[in-house]
N, C-alpha and C positions, 0 to 999 in steps of 0.2 A: 470609658470608651476603649474599644479594642484597637490596637495599633499593630498592623503588620508592617514590617520594615525590611528593606534590603539596603544595608548600609556598609560603607567601607570603614575600617578602623581609622580614627582620626585623633589628632592631639587635642588638647583642651580648646584651642581655637582652630576652627575647621578650615582656615585658609590663611594665606599670607597676602599682603597687599601687592607684593611684587608679582605673584602668580596671577592675581586678578587683573593687574595692569596690562598683562600681555594681550588680553582680548581687546584692548583699545589701541592697537596699532593699525594703521591704514593697510588695506589690501588694494594695491594698484593694478594687479594683473587680472585679466579676464580669462576664465577657464572653460573648457568644453571636453568632458571625458566620461567614460564609463567608470563607475566606482567598483574596483576589483578587490580592494583591501577590506574584507568584511569578516567580522566575528559573528557566528551564528548564521541564521538563514532568513532572508526576506520572505514574509508570507506570500504565497502565490496569489492569494485573493486580494492582496494590496495592489490595486491598479489605479493609477491616477498621477496627479502632479501636485507636489508641495511647492508653494511659492513663499519666499521670505523677503522682507524689506528691512532696511536699516542703513545707518550711515556707514558707507564703505571707506570714506576718507576722513581721517581725523586731523589732516593737515593739507595744505596746498603748497606743494613744492617746498616742504620743510617749514612753512609758516603754520604754526599750530593753531587749531581752532580753540576757542575759549570753552566751548561746551560741545559734547558729542552730538546733541540734538541739532547742531548747526551743520553736520556733515552731509555730503552729497549722498543721495539715495542709490543703493546698489541692490539689485534684485538677484536673489539666488533661486535656482529652480532644480528640484530633484524629481525626476520622472521615474515612476515605478511601473515596470511592465515585464510580464513573464518571469517574475522572480529576480529581476535585475534592476539596477538603478543607474541613472545617468545624471551627471551634474553639469550645470552651466550657470555662469554669473555674468551680469553686465551692468554697468552704470546707466542710470537714466540720463539720457543726453538732454538735460534741461538747457535752457538758454544760458543760465548762469554757470552751469558746469562747463559747457563748451567755451565760454568766454574766459573763465579762470584757468582752464587747462591750456588754452592758447597763450594767455598772458604769463602763466607760471607764477601767479601770485593771487592773493585775496583781493577781490574787487568789490565785494558786497559786505554790508553789515549783516550779521546773523541775529536771529530773533533772541537767542539765549545767551548772548554775551560777546560773540566774535565781532571785532571792529576792524575796519580797514586800517592797515598800518599807517602811522603818521599822527596819531593822537586826535584830539577833538577837532582840530582845524580841518581835517579832511572828512570828518564824519558829521559835522554840524549841518543840520537841516537836510540830511540825506535820509529820506524815508523809504527808499527803495530796498525791499528785502528780496532775497533770492528764493525762488520756488525750488526747494531741494528734493521734493518728491520722495521723502525718506521714511515715511511712517507706516504705511500699510500697502498691501497689494491684494487685489481681489479679481476674480474672473466672473463677470456678470454681463448678460446681454450679448454674449459672443465676443466680449472685449476684455483684455487684461489691462487693469487700471492701477497705476502707481499713485498713491494718495498722500497729500500733505495738507493739513487742515486749513491753512491760511490762504490757499489759492486753488486754481483749477487742477483737475486730474490730468495725468499724462497717460496716453494710450500706448501699449506696447504689443509687439508681435509675441504671442504666447509660445511659439516654437523657438524663435531666435533671440527673444528679448530686445529686439531692435526697437528704438524709440520712434513712434509714428507721429507724435505731435500731441497737442492738447485736445482734451475731450470736452465738448460743450453740449452733448446730449441733444443733438438735432436742433441746436440754437436756443434751447431752453435756458442755458446759462450764458452769460456774457463774459468777455475776456476779463480776467482778474477776479471773477466771482468765485468765492470759496466753495469747495465741496469737501466736507470734513473727512477725517481719516478713520472714523469708526462707524461705518454703516452697519445696520442690523438687517439680517436676512430672515424674512418671515416665510416659512415654507408654504403655509396655506392661509391666505387672506379671505376670511369669510365674506366680507363685503364685496370682494371681487370674484365671487364664485369659486373660491378655493385656489385661485392663482397665486404663485409666489410673488413676493414684493421685496424690493430693496428699499429700506427707509434710511435716509441720511439727512444731514442738516448743515447749515453754515451759520457762522457768527459774524456780525458786524459790531464790534465793541465800540464803546464811547461812554459819554456821561449816562446815556441809556444804550441798551444793546438790542439789536434786531436779530431774532432767531428765525431762520427760514428752514422749513422742513420740506424735503422732497420725497416722493414715493415713485419708484421706477418699476416698470414691468419687465418681463424677461427679454423683450426686444430692446431694452435700454432706453425706453421712452419715459419721460416724466409724466405720470398720469394724474398726480395730485401735487399741489404746492401751496403752502400757506406761510405767511410771515407774521411775526408778533414782536411788538416792542415791549421790552421789560425794563424796569428801573435799574440804574446803576451799571457799573462795568462787570462784564462776565468773562471769566477764564474757565471755559468748559472744553474738555478734551473728548469726553465720551458721553453717551446717554443710553437709555434703555427704552424698549417698546413693549407694549402689551397689545392684544387685539384692538383695544380702544384708545390707548394713550401713548404719547411720547413724553418722557420724563427726564428732566435735566436737574442736576445739582449745581446751584449757583454758589461756588466757593466764596467764603468771606475774604475778598482781597480788594485792594485799591490799586490804581495805576496812576503814577505821576508822570505825565508826558514830558515835563520840562527837561530833565537830564537827558532823555532820549533825543529830543529836538536839538539840544545844544551839543550833541555828539559826545557827551561825557559817559553815558551808559547805554547799553543795548536795551531793547524793549523789555526783555525778560527780567532784567535787573531793576526795572522800575516798578515791579509788582511787589506789593507788601501784604503779608498775611495779617488779618485782623482777628486776633484770638478772642476778643470780647464780643464779636458779632456772630449771629447764628448763621448756619448754612441754610440757604433757602432752597426749597424743592419746587420746581416749576412743572406743573402738570398741564399738558396741552392735549385736548381731545383730537384724535385723528379724524373722526367723522362727526363733527359737532351737530347736535340736533337743534332744531329751532327752539329758542328760549333757554338753551343750555348755557351755563357760564362758560365764556370763551377760554379762560385760562385761570388756573387756581394756583395760589402760592401757599405752601406750608413751611414750617420752620423746624429745625432740629439743632442739636448741639453743634458748636463750632468744630470744624474739622476740614480736611481737604481730601477730595476724591479725584483721582485720575481715571480709574477704571471701575466699571461695574461688571458683575457676572451675568445677571439676568434679572427679569422682573416678571411677575404674573399676578393675575387678579383672583381674589377669593372673596366672593360676595361684595361687600362695600369696601373691602381693603385691597390695596396694592402692596405686594411684598417685593422688596428690592434687596438683592445681595450685592455688596460693594466692598472694595478694598479702601479702607479709610486710614488717614494719617492724622496725628494730632495737630499738625501744622504743615506749612509749606516751607521747606528749607530755602532760604534766599540765595540767589546766585550773586556772589560778590565779584566786583571787577578785577581784583588782583588774585583771585583764587585759582587753584589748579585742580580740576576735577579728578585727576589721577591720584591726588593726595587726600582724597575724601576720608574723613574720619567717620566710619560707619556707626561706631558706638555712640557718637555725639548726637545722632538723629533718631527720631522716633520711627519705629517700623510701620510699614503698611500692614493692617490686620483686617480679617474678614468679618464683616458685620451684616446683620439683616435688619432692614428697616420695615416697619409696619405702618403704612399710610392709611389712615381711616378717612376716606373721602367724604363721609357723611358728617362727621363732627370736626374734621380738620385737625386731628391730632396725629403725632408721629411718635412711635415708640421704636426702640432699637435694642438688639441683643448681640453680644459677641459670639460668633460662630467658632472662630479659631484665633488664638493670640499669636501664633507663630508668624514671623515676618514672611510676607508673601506678595506676589504680584503676577500679572499676566494670566488671568483665568481663561478657561476653555470649557465648553459644554458640548453635548450632542446638538448639532445645528438644528435638528428637528424640533427641539424644545425651546427655541428662542421665543420669549414672550409668553411661555406656558409653564405650568408646574413641572418641576424636574427633580431628579434625585441625586445625580452625581455631578461633581465638578472636579476639574483638574487644574492645578496651578503651580507655578514656580514658587519655591520656598527656600528659606535659609536652612542650613543643616541643623543648627541649634534650635531648641524649642523656644528660647526667649532671646530678646535683644534684637538689634538691627545688624544685618550682615548681607553680603552679596548672595544672590540666589545660586544655590548649589544642588538643590534637590527638587524632586517633583512630588506633589502631594495630591492624593485622591481623597475626597470627602464624600461620604454617604450622608446626605442631609436628612434621611429618614431614620437610620439606625445610629448615626453618630460615628460609625466606624471610619477609621482613617488608614490609608495605606501610604507608604513612604518609600521612595527610592532616592538614594543620594549618590552624587558624583564626587563628593568630598574625598580627600582634601584638595585635589588639584584640578577638579572639574567645576565649571561654572555654566549654569543652564540658562536658556532663553525661554520664550513662551512655548508651552506645550500646545499641540494641536490634536484634538480628538478626531479620529477618522472612524466612522461606523463601518463594520463589516457589511458587505453587500447582503441585502435581504435580512439583516439582523432584526430581531424582535425585542431583544433586551437593550435597555438604555446604555449599558456599559459593554456591549458586545462589539469590540473593535480594537483599535490600537491607539496609543499615544505616541506622537512623533515630537522629538525635541532636538534642537542643536545644542551640543555641549562643547564648550571651549576646553581643550585639554592642555593645561599649562605645561605639563611635563614634555610634550612634543610640539608645542606651539602650533597646534592644528585643531580643527573642529571635527567632531564626530556627529553623525545623525543617529540617535538611539531610537529604537522601536520597542515599546513596552506593550504587554497585554493589558488592555484597559480594565479588564475585569479582575486582574490579580497581579499586583506589582511584585509580590513575593517571588514570582518566577524569575525576576531579574530581567535583563535585556534579552529580547528575542533575537535581535540583531543589532550590531553596532557597526555603522558604516564609517570607515576612516577616510576623511577627505585628504587631499594632498597638501592642504594649506589651512590656515585659519580663516574664519569669517568673523569680522568685528562684531561685537555685541549688537544684535539687531533689535527691532521693535516688534512689528506684527507681521502676520502672514495668514495664509489660508490654504486649504486643500480642495482640489476639484477632482472628480472621478474621470474627467477628460484626460486623455494621455497626450501630452504635448512633448514629443521627443523622438529619439531614434527608435525605430521599431526593429 
């Protein structure tokens, strides 16, 4: 395989833990400014708005959260227009955020380990979790939505990022009903005359789990909804779609609710990985035909999947590309996530699964062994055959480490292109943005936030998606850092100062 690279010289270990820790400091201030400190030049054709979401607070008035995933959601917005860029950030004013900011202390238990101060006596039988709206942000149906998979979406003003309230999609969802954080956007739904569709799901876990699938039109209306009960507890963060199927990987885990109920552990600390159990693959037809099997279960080797890249159909097979871990690292009650030992955990690696729907078999092959996460593709190819993917990666080819690089993989030729921010840069999820009227799949740009430990600030880097060896086309220096985020999206709509 041919590897093009744009790398900084690094020592044997490409990072220090102290540098990495800097990106996990809270950002309490909300900003609104034109970005004037720029290396290179913003492409004039790059017009639109990049939205990012992630935990902006890692503490509440000095009381530290046990896990970053428990942090309040903060939306960052970078608007590109006329070769310039404007930055704005605001916290999602959830009910819990407002209450804790007013009280100046932690009032809620967090899903991944944060407990109310005071030990088990104040946490016992408290099952109320705070909707932190911190996982993803999308613009759909004329609305900007901040998503967290365990509860309803929050609707925001796309210009000011002001919180407008919960979104229930014209009453189709009820209060507290979940709307997951990983919707899939299908550009052309053949069954709906080529209209775009947003496909999403919700999970109601228990001894058995209910998976509900929603399909929304461009007006933000739910046009199809179906619910299915599957055996056992499900911990599912992401899924994939094809023109005919929604597909979920049921990770082999168990949940023991007793320590959670007794206030001893948070919910996420009660999940245990089962290495001797297979990973189940749940295949649900989007448009079931009369007499068709309603739901199909296949099995593959034990492992854990947070994120998928894409899926597509080839004859009787469905191919799925996913980032797989050997197991799920458990969250320990006394642990400090800032002191994580990267080398002690297995890395996420890129695998392809071949699901034969006719004979019920699953085969898999390793695409890339480098530690990687947060994949991105051309949005036009969601659910369809595709050639290129972009993903955050470790600087070193082997072992587990923080994400410091961006990797482009050509799935047809095997060619890989590599850009690294090491030794003092740490990257988030890359977003591929197609050039207007482009005809080639990789004709566009890759946008990614990079935490610069040397200056304790974040940069927005713009790469040529077709050729990483050109280095950064532009590097936009923000006036501050943005804590490590989760997911985001780009829209060609310009929401900002003109």
